[in-house]
N, C-alpha and C positions, 0 to 999 in steps of 0.2 A: 636735844633741845626741847622736845615736848615735855620731858620730865621736869626740866628746869622751869618752864613756863607754868606747868601745873602746880609745882611746889611753891613757886612764888605767888601764884594766884591764891592758893590755899592760905598762905600767910597774910596776903594782902586783904582778904575779906574781913577778918576781925579788925585789922587796922583801919579799914574804911569805915567800919561800924563805930569804932572809937572816935575817929576824927569827926564823923557825922554828929555824934553825941556832943562832943566838945563845941561844935558849931552851934548846936541848939542851945547850949548853955550860954555861949557868948552872945547869941542873938537875944536870948531872954534877958540877960543882964543889960544889954544895950537898949532894947526896944520893948521889953516885956512889961515895964511899969510894975514890977513886983510879981508878975505871973510867969510861969514857965510856958514857953511856946515851943512845943515839940515838933510841929510841922505846920505847913501852910493851911489856912482855913479851906481853901479850894480842894486840897487833898482830902481833908476830913469829909467834905461834901461828896467827893467822888467815892471814897471808901465806905461812907455810911456811918462811920464812927471814928472817934479820935484814936481808939486803940487799933482799929483796922488801918488807919492812916499811918500810925507809928510803925506798925508791922510792915507795911508796904515800903515805908521810908528806910527801915532797917534792911530790908531785902535789897533795895536800890543802893544803899551805902555799901553793902557787901559786894554787890555787882561791880560798882565803881572801884572799890578798893582792890578787888581781884583783878579787874581789868588794868588798872594802873600798875600793879605789881607784876602781873604777867607780861605786860608790854615792855617792862624794863629790860627784857631779854634782847631787845633791839640793840642795846648798847654793846652786846657781845658779838655782833656781826662784824668781825674784824675786816672783812673784805669790802665793807661798805664805807663810803666816805662819811665824814661827820655831818655833812649837809643831808645826805640820804637818811642816815640814822635819825637825825632831828626831824626831818619831814615825816617819816614813817611813824615815829613816836608821837608826834603831834596829831597826826591823823588817827592813830589808834586811840589816844586819849580822848580825842573829840568824839569818836564813835561810842565810847563808853559814857562820857560825861554828859554830852548834850542831850541824847535821848532820855537819860535818867532825869536830868534837870527839867526837861519838858514835861514828862509824866508826873514828876513829883511837885510840879508847880513852883520850882525854884526860880523860874523866869515867867514874865508875862507872856501870855499866849497871843502875841501879836508879832508881826514881822519886826517892828522896832524893838520889842522886848527880847526877841530871839537874837537880833543883831547886837543889842547892848550886852546881853549875857555872853555871846560869843566873843565880843570885843574884850570884855573884862577877862574872860578865860584865856584868850590869846595873849593879852598883856601880862597876866600872871605867869603863864607858861614862859614867855620871853624873859621875864625877870628871874624866875627860878633857873631857867636854862643858863642865862648869863652868869648868875651867881655860881652855878656848878662849874661852868667853864673857867671862870676866874679862879675858883678854888683849886681846880685841877691843874691849871697853869702854875699856881703858886706852889703846889706840891712838887711838880716837876722841877721848878727852879730850886727848891730846897734840896731835892734829891741830887740834882746836878751839882749844887754847891758842896754837898757832903762828899760826893765822888771826887770832885776836884781837890777838896781839902785832904782827903785820905791819900790821894796820889802824891800830893806834896809832902805829906808826913812819912810816907813809905820810904825806906832806905833804897837808894838806887841799886838796881841789880847790875852786877858786873858780869860781863861776858868772859868766859874762859879762853 
């Protein structure tokens, strides 16, 4: 299991970086007024330069991507209930995302800002989880329908 987690984390880090970059492009297009906004101004002040802030944010994006990907191994714990898998997965994602969001200034550094960020995070988690659950159920229904169809098409076996 450790190898699986490490392999997934290694693949997740560059994916996290790519997603982070796409987010900065989307934010810039939406709120940049023609400027590229690579990171929060508070992070630039903390890092001492924009390039330093971008480097920190890239490291945080890799950390979050690796954490998300590695945490997906929870879904392979076959002896766990779906509720336990979901709870542990949400906890693990929170442990990666929320500290990174705090340090990178992706949220306001107030209790209300942290609560709002956590609420949005939890809502998005719930939406993606529900979409995945519905997609999984749809796949199971399709497979069951195919099995039933093939059983009907197969010639009846005669007993000697």
